[in-house]
PAZAPA-4460 file (N, C-alpha, C; in steps of 0.05 Angstrom, whole numbers, plus 32768, in hexadecimal, padded with zeros to 4 digits):
% residues 177
    n_x    n_y    n_z   ca_x   ca_y   ca_z    c_x    c_y    c_z   seq   type   mol
   7EE7   7F61   82DC   7F01   7F55   82D8   7F11   7F55   82F1     1      G     A
   7F13   7F6C   82FF   7F24   7F6D   8317   7F18   7F5C   832D     2      L     A
   7EFF   7F5C   8331   7EF3   7F4C   8346   7EF5   7F2E   8340     3      L     A
   7EF3   7F27   8327   7EF7   7F0A   8320   7F14   7F02   8325     4      L     A
   7F26   7F12   831D   7F42   7F0B   831E   7F4E   7F0E   833A     5      A     A
   7F44   7F21   8349   7F51   7F28   8363   7F3E   7F28   837B     6      A     A
   7F29   7F18   8379   7F16   7F18   8390   7F23   7F10   83AA     7      A     A
   7F33   7EFB   83A9   7F3F   7EF2   83C2   7F53   7F06   83CE     8      E     A
   7F66   7F10   83BE   7F78   7F24   83CA   7F6A   7F3D   83D4     9      P     A
   7F55   7F46   83C6   7F46   7F5D   83CF   7F38   7F58   83E9    10      L     A
   7F2B   7F40   83EB   7F1D   7F39   8404   7F31   7F37   841B    11      V     A
   7F48   7F2A   8415   7F5D   7F26   842A   7F66   7F42   8434    12      R     A
   7F6C   7F54   8421   7F75   7F6F   8428   7F61   7F7E   8438    13      F     A
   7F47   7F7C   8431   7F32   7F8C   843E   7F28   7F80   8458    14      L     A
   7F27   7F65   845A   7F19   7F59   8470   7F29   7F46   8482    15      L     A
   7F3E   7F39   8478   7F4A   7F23   8487   7F5C   7F2E   849E    16      E     A
   7F50   7F2D   84B5   7F5D   7F35   84CE   7F4C   7F2B   84E5    17      R     A
   7F58   7F28   84FC   7F49   7F1F   8513   7F3C   7F04   850F    18      G     A
   7F22   7F02   8515   7F14   7EE9   8512   7F0E   7EE2   84F5    19      A     A
   7F12   7EF4   84E3   7F0D   7EEF   84C6   7F26   7EE3   84BB    20      F     A
   7F26   7EC8   84B7   7F3F   7EBA   84AF   7F3E   7EB3   8491    21      D     A
   7F52   7EA3   8489   7F56   7E9C   846D   7F3E   7E8D   8461    22      A     A
   7F31   7E7C   8472   7F19   7E6E   8467   7F02   7E81   8463    23      S     A
   7F00   7E95   8473   7EEB   7EAA   846F   7EF1   7EBA   8456    24      D     A
   7F0B   7EC0   8452   7F13   7ECE   843A   7F0C   7EBE   8421    25      T     A
   7F11   7EA5   8421   7F0B   7E93   840A   7EED   7E93   8405    26      A     A
   7EDD   7E91   841A   7EBF   7E90   8417   7EB4   7EAA   840C    27      A     A
   7EBE   7EC0   8416   7EB4   7EDB   840D   7EBE   7EE0   83F1    28      V     A
   7ED7   7ED8   83EB   7EE2   7EDC   83D0   7ED1   7ECC   83BB    29      A     A
   7EC9   7EB4   83C2   7EB8   7EA4   83B0   7E9D   7EB2   83AC    30      L     A
   7E92   7EBD   83C2   7E78   7ECB   83C0   7E7C   7EE3   83AE    31      F     A
   7E91   7EF3   83B1   7E96   7F0A   83A0   7E99   7F01   8383    32      V     A
   7EA7   7EEC   837E   7EAC   7EE2   8363   7E91   7EDA   8356    33      W     A
   7E80   7ECC   8365   7E66   7EC4   835B   7E54   7EDC   8356    34      V     A
   7E57   7EF1   8366   7E46   7F09   8365   7E4F   7F1D   834F    35      M     A
   7E65   7F19   8342   7E6F   7F2C   832E   7E5A   7F33   8319    36      V     A
   7E4A   7F1F   830F   7E36   7F27   82FB   7E21   7F3B   8306    37      P     A
   7E1F   7F3D   8320   7E0B   7F50   832B   7E13   7F6D   8324    38      S     A
   7E2C   7F72   831E   7E33   7F8D   8316   7E25   7F95   82FC    39      L     A
   7E25   7F82   82E9   7E17   7F87   82CF   7DF9   7F88   82D4    40      A     A
   7DEF   7F76   82E5   7DD2   7F76   82EA   7DC9   7F90   82F7    41      L     A
   7DD9   7F9B   8309   7DD2   7FB4   8316   7DD3   7FCB   8302    42      N     A
   7DE6   7FCB   82F0   7DE6   7FDF   82DB   7DCD   7FDE   82C9    43      A     A
   7DC6   7FC6   82C2   7DAD   7FC2   82B2   7D95   7FCB   82C2    44      L     A
   7D94   7FC5   82DB   7D7E   7FCD   82EC   7D7B   7FEB   82EC    45      N     A
   7D92   7FF9   82EF   7D91   8017   82EF   7D87   8022   82D4    46      G     A
   7D90   8016   82BE   7D88   8020   82A4   7D6A   8019   829F    47      A     A
   7D62   8001   82A6   7D46   7FF9   82A1   7D33   8009   82B3    48      F     A
   7D3B   800D   82CC   7D29   801C   82DE   7D27   8039   82D5    49      T     A
   7D3D   8045   82CD   7D3B   8061   82C3   7D29   8063   82AA    50      A     A
   7D2C   804F   8298   7D1A   804F   8280   7CFD   804C   8288    51      A     A
   7CF8   803A   829B   7CDD   8036   82A4   7CD1   804F   82B1    52      L     A
   7CE1   805C   82C1   7CD7   8074   82CF   7CD4   808C   82BC    53      L     A
   7CE3   808C   82A6   7CE2   80A2   8293   7CC9   80A1   8281    54      A     A
   7CBC   808B   8280   7CA5   8088   826E   7C8B   808A   827F    55      D     A
   7C7F   80A1   827E   7C67   80A6   828E   7C4F   8094   8286    56      A     A
   7C50   8089   826E   7C3A   8078   8264   7C3B   805C   8270    57      A     A
   7C52   8054   827C   7C54   8039   8288   7C4B   803B   82A5    58      L     A
   7C3D   8026   82AF   7C35   8026   82CB   7C4C   801E   82DD    59      P     A
   7C5E   8032   82E2   7C77   802D   82F0   7C74   801F   830B    60      Q     A
   7C62   8028   831C   7C5F   801D   8336   7C57   7FFF   8335    61      L     A
   7C43   7FF9   8324   7C39   7FDE   8322   7C4F   7FCC   8317    62      R     A
   7C5D   7FD5   8302   7C73   7FC5   82F6   7C8A   7FC1   830A    63      L     A
   7C92   7FD6   8317   7CA8   7FD3   832B   7CA1   7FC1   8341    64      S     A
   7C88   7FC4   834C   7C80   7FB2   8362   7C7E   7F95   8359    65      L     A
   7C73   7F90   8342   7C71   7F75   8338   7C8C   7F68   8333    66      A     A
   7C9E   7F77   8327   7CB9   7F6C   8322   7CC8   7F68   833D    67      A     A
   7CC5   7F7B   834F   7CD2   7F78   8369   7CC7   7F60   8379    68      S     A
   7CAD   7F5D   8378   7CA0   7F47   8387   7CAA   7F2C   837C    69      A     A
   7CAB   7F2A   8362   7CB5   7F11   8356   7CD2   7F0C   835D    70      G     A
   7CE3   7F21   835C   7CFF   7F1E   8362   7D03   7F17   8380    71      A     A
   7CF4   7F24   8392   7CF7   7F1E   83AE   7CEE   7F01   83B4    72      V     A
   7CD8   7EF9   83A8   7CCF   7EDD   83AD   7CE4   7EC9   83A3    73      A     A
   7CEF   7ECE   838C   7D04   7EBC   8382   7D1C   7EBC   8394    74      L     A
   7D25   7ED4   839D   7D3D   7ED6   83AD   7D39   7EC7   83C8    75      R     A
   7D22   7ECB   83D4   7D1D   7EBE   83EE   7D1A   7EA0   83EA    76      V     A
   7D0B   7E97   83D5   7D08   7E7B   83D0   7D22   7E6D   83CA    77      G     A
   7D31   7E78   83B8   7D4B   7E6C   83B2   7D5E   7E6E   83C9    78      L     A
   7D5E   7E84   83D8   7D6F   7E87   83EF   7D69   7E71   8404    79      G     A
   7D50   7E6C   8409   7D48   7E57   841C   7D51   7E3C   8412    80      L     A
   7D4F   7E38   83F8   7D56   7E1D   83ED   7D74   7E19   83EA    81      A     A
   7D83   7E2E   83E3   7D9F   7E2B   83DC   7DB3   7E31   83F3    82      L     A
   7DAD   7E44   8404   7DC0   7E4C   8419   7DC7   7E35   842C    83      V     A
   7DB3   7E25   8435   7DBB   7E0F   8447   7DD0   7DFC   843B    84      P     A
   7DCD   7DF7   8421   7DDF   7DE4   8414   7DF9   7DF0   8409    85      A     A
   7DF7   7E09   8400   7E0D   7E15   83F2   7E18   7E2F   83FF    86      F     A
   7E0D   7E37   8415   7E18   7E4E   8424   7E17   7E68   8414    87      G     A
   7E2D   7E77   8415   7E2F   7E91   8407   7E2B   7E8E   83E9    88      L     A
   7E34   7E79   83DD   7E31   7E75   83C0   7E13   7E72   83BA    89      V     A
   7E04   7E64   83CA   7DE8   7E61   83C7   7DDA   7E7C   83C9    90      G     A
   7DE3   7E8C   83DC   7DD7   7EA7   83DE   7DDD   7EB8   83C6    91      L     A
   7DF6   7EB6   83BB   7DFD   7EC5   83A3   7DEC   7EBD   838C    92      A     A
   7DE8   7EA3   8389   7DD7   7E99   8373   7DBA   7EA3   8375    93      V     A
   7DB0   7EA3   838E   7D94   7EAE   8392   7D93   7ECC   838B    94      A     A
   7DA7   7EDB   8393   7DA7   7EF7   838D   7DA9   7EFC   836F    95      I     A
   7DBB   7EED   8361   7DBF   7EF1   8344   7DA6   7EE8   8335    96      L     A
   7D99   7ED2   833D   7D81   7EC9   832F   7D6B   7EDD   8332    97      A     A
   7D67   7EE8   834A   7D51   7EFB   834F   7D57   7F16   8340    98      S     A
   7D70   7F1E   8340   7D77   7F37   8331   7D72   7F33   8313    99      S     A
   7D79   7F1B   8309   7D75   7F15   82ED   7D57   7F15   82E6   100      T     A
   7D47   7F0A   82F8   7D2A   7F0A   82F3   7D20   7F26   82F3   101      L     A
   7D28   7F37   8306   7D1E   7F52   8307   7D26   7F61   82ED   102      Y     A
   7D3F   7F5F   82E5   7D48   7F6D   82CD   7D39   7F61   82B4   103      D     A
   7D35   7F47   82B4   7D27   7F3B   829D   7D0B   7F45   829B   104      G     A
   7CFD   7F48   82B1   7CE2   7F52   82B1   7CE1   7F6F   82A6   105      L     A
   7CF3   7F7F   82B0   7CF3   7F9B   82A7   7CFB   7F9C   8289   106      L     A
   7D0E   7F8C   8281   7D16   7F8B   8265   7CFE   7F83   8253   107      Y     A
   7CEF   7F6F   825C   7CD8   7F66   824C   7CC4   7F7D   8249   108      A     A
   7CBE   7F8C   825E   7CAC   7FA3   825C   7CB6   7FB8   8249   109      V     A
   7CD0   7FBF   824C   7CDB   7FD4   823B   7CDE   7FCA   821E   110      L     A
   7CE4   7FB2   8219   7CE6   7FA7   81FE   7CCB   7FA7   81F0   111      R     A
   7CB7   7F9F   81FF   7C9C   7FA0   81F4   7C94   7FBC   81ED   112      R     A
   7C9C   7FCF   81FC   7C95   7FEB   81F7   7CA5   7FF8   81E1   113      R     A
   7CBF   7FF2   81E0   7CD1   8001   81CE   7CDE   7FF0   81B8   114      Y     A
   7CDC   7FD6   81B9   7CE9   7FC5   81A6   7D06   7FBE   81B0   115      G     A
   7D17   7FB8   819D   7D33   7FB1   81A4   7D40   7FC8   81B4   116      R     A
   7D4D   7FC0   81CA   7D59   7FD5   81DC   7D76   7FDA   81D6   117      L     A
   7D85   7FC6   81CC   7DA1   7FC9   81C7   7DA7   7FC4   81A9   118      L     A
   7DB6   7FD6   819D   7DBE   7FD3   8181   7DD8   7FC3   8181   119      A     A
   7DE0   7FBB   8169   7DF9   7FAC   8166   7E11   7FBC   8170   120      L     A
   7E11   7FD6   816C   7E28   7FE6   8175   7E29   7FE7   8194   121      R     A
   7E12   7FE4   81A1   7E12   7FE3   81BF   7E1F   7FC9   81C8   122      D     A
   7E18   7FB3   81BB   7E24   7F99   81C2   7E42   7F99   81BD   123      W     A
   7E4A   7FA6   81A7   7E67   7FA8   81A0   7E76   7FB8   81B6   124      Q     A
   7E6A   7FCD   81BF   7E76   7FDD   81D4   7E79   7FCD   81EE   125      G     A
   7E64   7FBF   81F5   7E65   7FAE   820D   7E7B   7F98   820A   126      L     A
   7E7D   7F8D   81F3   7E91   7F78   81EE   7EAE   7F84   81F1   127      A     A
   7EB1   7F9D   81E7   7ECC   7FAA   81EA   7ED3   7FAE   8207   128      R     A
   7EBF   7FB7   8217   7EC4   7FBC   8233   7ECA   7FA1   8241   129      I     A
   7EBB   7F8C   823B   7EC1   7F72   8247   7EDD   7F68   8240   130      A     A
   7EE5   7F6D   8227   7EFF   7F64   821E   7F15   7F74   822D   131      A     A
   7F11   7F8E   8231   7F24   7F9F   8240   7F26   7F95   825C   132      A     A
   7F10   7F8E   8268   7F10   7F83   8284   7F20   7F69   8285   133      S     A
   7F1B   7F58   8272   7F2A   7F3E   8271   7F48   7F43   826E   134      A     A
   7F4F   7F56   825D   7F6C   7F5C   8259   7F78   7F66   8273   135      I     A
   7F6A   7F79   8280   7F74   7F85   8299   7F76   7F70   82AF   136      A     A
   7F64   7F5D   82AF   7F64   7F48   82C4   7F7D   7F37   82C3   137      A     A
   7F8C   7F38   82AE   7FA6   7F2A   82AD   7FB9   7F33   82C2   138      A     A
   7FB7   7F4C   82CB   7FC9   7F56   82DF   7FC6   7F49   82FA   139      I     A
   7FAE   7F49   8306   7FAB   7F3B   831F   7FAE   7F1D   831D   140      P     A
   7FA7   7F12   8305   7FAB   7EF5   8302   7FC9   7EEE   8301   141      L     A
   7FD9   7EFF   82F3   7FF5   7EF9   82F1   8005   7F00   830A   142      A     A
   7FF9   7F12   831B   8007   7F1B   8333   7FF5   7F19   834B   143      W     A
   7FEC   7F01   8352   7FD8   7EFE   8368   7FE2   7F06   8383   144      P     A
   7FFC   7F06   8387   8006   7F0E   83A2   8010   7F2A   83A2   145      S     A
   800B   7F39   838D   8014   7F55   838C   8005   7F66   83A0   146      G     A
   8010   7F7E   83A7   8002   7F90   83B9   7FE7   7F98   83AD   147      P     A
   7FD2   7F95   83BD   7FB7   7F98   83B3   7FB2   7FB4   83A7   148      V     A
   7FBA   7FC9   83B4   7FB5   7FE4   83AA   7FC4   7FE8   838F   149      L     A
   7FDC   7FDE   838D   7FEB   7FE1   8374   7FDE   7FD0   835E   150      L     A
   7FD5   7FB8   8365   7FC8   7FA7   8352   7FAE   7FB4   8347   151      T     A
   7F9F   7FC1   8359   7F86   7FCF   8351   7F8D   7FE6   833F   152      V     A
   7FA2   7FF5   8346   7FAA   800C   8335   7FB3   8003   831A   153      A     A
   7FC3   7FEE   8319   7FCC   7FE3   82FF   7FB5   7FD8   82EF   154      L     A
   7FA2   7FCB   82FC   7F8B   7FC1   82EE   7F7C   7FD9   82E1   155      F     A
   7F77   7FEE   82F0   7F69   8005   82E6   7F77   8012   82CE   156      G     A
   7F92   8014   82D0   7FA1   801F   82BA   7F9F   800D   82A1   157      A     A
   7FA2   7FF3   82A6   7FA0   7FE0   828F   7F85   7FE0   8283   158      A     A
   7F70   7FE2   8294   7F55   7FE2   8289   7F50   7FFB   8278   159      F     A
   7F59   8012   8281   7F56   802B   8271   7F66   8028   8257   160      L     A
   7F7E   801F   8259   7F8F   801C   8240   7F82   8008   822D   161      A     A
   7F77   7FF2   8237   7F6A   7FDF   8225   7F51   7FEB   8219   162      A     A
   7F42   7FF9   8229   7F2A   8007   821E   7F31   801A   8208   163      C     A
   7F46   8029   820C   7F4E   803C   81F7   7F58   802D   81DE   164      L     A
   7F67   8018   81E2   7F71   8008   81CB   7F5B   7FFB   81BC   165      A     A
   7F45   7FF3   81CA   7F2F   7FE6   81BD   7F1A   7FF9   81B3   166      L     A
   7F1E   8013   81B7   7F0C   8027   81AC   7EF2   802A   81BC   167      G     A
   7EF3   8026   81D6   7EDB   802A   81E7   7ED6   8048   81E9   168      V     A
   7EBF   8051   81DF   7EB8   806D   81DD   7EBA   807B   81F8   169      T     A
   7EAF   806F   820C   7EAF   807B   8227   7ECC   8081   8231   170      E     A
   7EDE   806F   822B   7EFA   8073   8233   7F07   808A   8223   171      A     A
   7EFF   808C   820A   7F0A   80A1   81F9   7F01   80BD   8203   172      Q     A
   7EE9   80BF   820E   7EDF   80D8   8219   7EF1   80E1   8231   173      V     A
   7EFB   80CE   8240   7F0B   80D4   8257   7F26   80E1   824F   174      L     A
   7F2F   80DB   8237   7F4A   80E5   822F   7F48   80FD   821E   175      T     A
   7F31   8107   8218   7F2E   811F   8207   7F36   8138   8217   176      R     A
   7F42   814B   8209   7F4A   8164   8216   7F36   8179   8213   177      K     A
***
């Protein structure tokens, strides 16, 4: 939510100085915006890799190498095809596509071994977290020229409040005494 809503002000705050000008900020902010789904893909990768490594009956090395080789081949191929025409956005698409392939391959192996991986309550929890992020994103969207550190702090507070209001279990754990 925060990166979608405030990519440009965050990039400007962190990088725009010297030879890095407003056009560079816009290009990097667009890259960041396109790369936001990689946060979820990386979380899935961590969960799937841990599950793969925890099962001694699965051929972890062979599966990891095969999934990695497929993902690298796709990333390089798409990168070579897309970057000349689309620049950083083409690179982001290549990265996202290869990460999706990698996660998809690991998911397929784990699903074949264990059956359905997520129950309805898991999807409901994820939907609540996404809704809380969307609610909190209203702050940087409504105040795009606000001080970046204050905007980030307000986003964090709004995200936690929305999570609590929506009954996100993980947020409730943070407030227990």
